[in-house]
C-alpha positions in Angstrom: 116.0 137.8 85.7 117.6 134.5 86.6 117.0 131.4 84.5 114.9 128.7 86.2 116.8 125.4 86.3 115.1 122.1 85.6 113.8 120.4 88.7 113.3 116.6 89.0 111.2 115.2 91.8 111.8 111.6 93.0 110.0 109.7 95.8 111.7 108.5 98.9 108.6 107.7 101.1 109.6 105.7 104.2 112.6 104.2 102.4 114.8 107.2 103.4 114.5 106.1 107.0 115.2 102.5 106.0 118.3 103.6 104.1 119.5 105.7 107.0 119.2 102.8 109.5 121.1 100.5 107.1 123.9 103.1 107.0 123.9 103.6 110.8 124.2 99.9 111.4 127.0 99.6 108.8 125.5 96.8 106.8 127.1 97.9 103.5 130.5 98.0 105.1 130.1 94.6 106.9 129.1 92.9 103.6 131.9 94.6 101.7 134.5 93.5 104.3 133.3 89.9 104.0 132.8 89.7 100.2 135.4 92.2 99.1 135.1 94.9 96.5 135.6 94.1 92.8 137.0 97.2 91.0 135.5 95.9 87.8 132.0 96.1 89.2 130.0 99.4 89.1 128.3 98.6 92.4 129.6 96.8 95.5 128.0 93.7 97.0 127.1 95.7 100.2 125.2 98.3 98.1 123.3 95.5 96.3 122.3 94.0 99.7 121.2 97.5 100.8 119.1 97.7 97.6 117.6 94.3 98.3 116.6 95.4 101.9 115.1 98.6 100.7 113.2 96.7 98.0 111.9 94.2 100.5 110.8 96.9 103.0 109.1 98.7 100.1 106.5 95.9 100.2 107.1 95.0 96.6 107.2 91.4 95.2 108.4 91.1 91.6 110.5 88.7 89.6 114.2 89.3 90.0 114.7 90.6 86.4 112.3 93.4 87.2 114.2 94.4 90.3 115.7 97.6 88.9 112.2 99.0 88.0 111.5 99.5 91.7 114.0 102.3 91.8 113.1 104.1 88.6 110.8 106.6 90.3 112.8 106.9 93.4 115.9 109.0 94.4 118.3 106.1 93.9 121.4 108.2 94.6 119.9 109.5 97.8 119.1 105.9 98.8 122.1 104.0 97.6 124.8 106.5 96.9 126.2 108.9 94.3 126.5 107.8 90.7 124.5 104.7 91.3 122.2 103.9 88.3 119.2 101.6 88.3 120.6 99.4 85.6 123.6 98.6 87.9 121.2 96.5 90.0 120.3 93.8 87.5 119.4 90.2 88.1 122.9 88.9 87.1 124.6 91.1 89.7 122.1 90.2 92.4 122.5 86.5 91.6 126.3 86.8 91.9 126.0 88.6 95.2 123.6 86.0 96.6 125.9 83.2 95.6 128.8 84.9 97.4 126.7 85.5 100.5 125.8 81.8 100.6 129.4 80.7 100.1 130.5 82.9 103.0 127.8 81.7 105.3 124.6 83.7 105.9 124.4 82.9 109.6 127.9 84.3 110.2 127.1 87.5 108.3 123.8 87.8 110.1 125.4 87.5 113.5 128.0 90.2 112.6 125.2 92.5 111.6 123.3 91.7 114.9 126.4 92.4 116.9 126.7 95.8 115.2 123.1 96.6 116.1 123.6 95.5 119.7 126.7 97.7 120.1 125.2 100.7 118.2 121.9 100.8 120.0 123.0 99.4 123.4 120.6 96.5 123.3 120.4 94.4 126.5 121.1 90.7 125.8 120.8 89.3 129.3 117.5 87.7 128.5 116.4 86.2 125.2 113.5 84.2 123.8 113.7 81.0 121.6 110.8 80.1 119.5 110.4 77.4 116.8 107.7 77.5 114.1 106.8 75.4 111.1 105.8 76.4 107.6 103.8 73.8 105.7 104.2 73.5 102.0 102.1 72.1 99.2 103.5 70.1 96.3 105.8 67.2 95.8 109.3 67.4 97.3 111.8 64.7 96.8 114.4 66.1 99.2 113.4 63.6 101.9 114.2 60.7 99.6 118.0 61.6 99.4 120.3 58.7 100.0 122.7 58.9 102.9 125.6 58.7 100.5 124.4 61.7 98.6 124.1 63.7 101.9 127.6 62.7 102.9 129.0 64.2 99.7 127.7 67.7 100.6 130.6 69.1 102.6 129.6 72.5 103.8 125.9 72.6 103.9 123.0 70.5 102.6 119.6 71.6 101.6 116.9 71.3 104.3 114.6 68.3 104.0 111.0 69.2 103.4 109.1 66.4 105.0 106.3 65.6 107.5 106.9 66.2 111.1 105.3 67.7 114.3 103.0 70.4 112.9 102.6 73.5 115.0 99.9 74.8 112.7 97.9 71.5 113.0 98.5 70.2 109.5 100.3 66.9 110.0 99.2 65.8 106.5 101.5 68.4 104.9 105.2 68.5 104.5 107.0 71.3 106.2 110.2 73.0 107.2 111.1 74.5 110.6 112.3 78.0 111.6 114.1 78.6 114.9 114.4 82.2 116.1 116.2 83.7 119.1 115.3 87.3 120.0 116.3 89.7 122.7 113.8 90.5 125.4 114.9 94.1 125.0 113.4 95.3 121.7 112.8 91.8 120.2 116.0 92.1 118.1 116.7 88.8 116.3 119.9 87.3 117.5 119.9 84.1 115.6 117.8 82.5 112.9 118.0 79.0 111.5 115.9 76.9 109.0 115.7 73.2 109.7 114.3 70.0 108.4 110.6 69.4 108.7 110.9 66.5 111.1 113.6 67.8 113.4 112.8 67.9 117.1 111.7 71.4 118.3 
């Protein structure tokens, strides 16, 4: 009579499909090619981004320091790769990756991912749609009070200015920021996304 080995059951839910699409698009490889792989780290930047995407599409919103808890009851090796442990995806590592993504330029990385999607799934790009929308915000924001000299000192990028402007949601009394989005007619695939000042012309 053969001995029965211990069996552990982990959930994948719909996240197995999400992980598969991320792999098919090649997002991990794109991120790693841009940010490089640090041999001292236990998990690559690309795999961290994959974990962030899976977490986001798992419809979970938690503080960053609780991020790893999301994967505790899931098959993390099946989702992220062999020998990946939940404690590798901590808030310090995520913060470092986010900083590096910002330094390299999020728009450039996004466009490279989009080009991979277009090529992989043969998306037609002859026709596209441009739309701008605004998000109103409550609270006090001092960003619109920046002096011109301070703005000139920001070399690569400056923060968006949250201020009053033309309100698409009919709340001209509130400060806002603007989001511009270009999508393909074929499949509504986002080609370009940009966040702008609340008072920019749309």
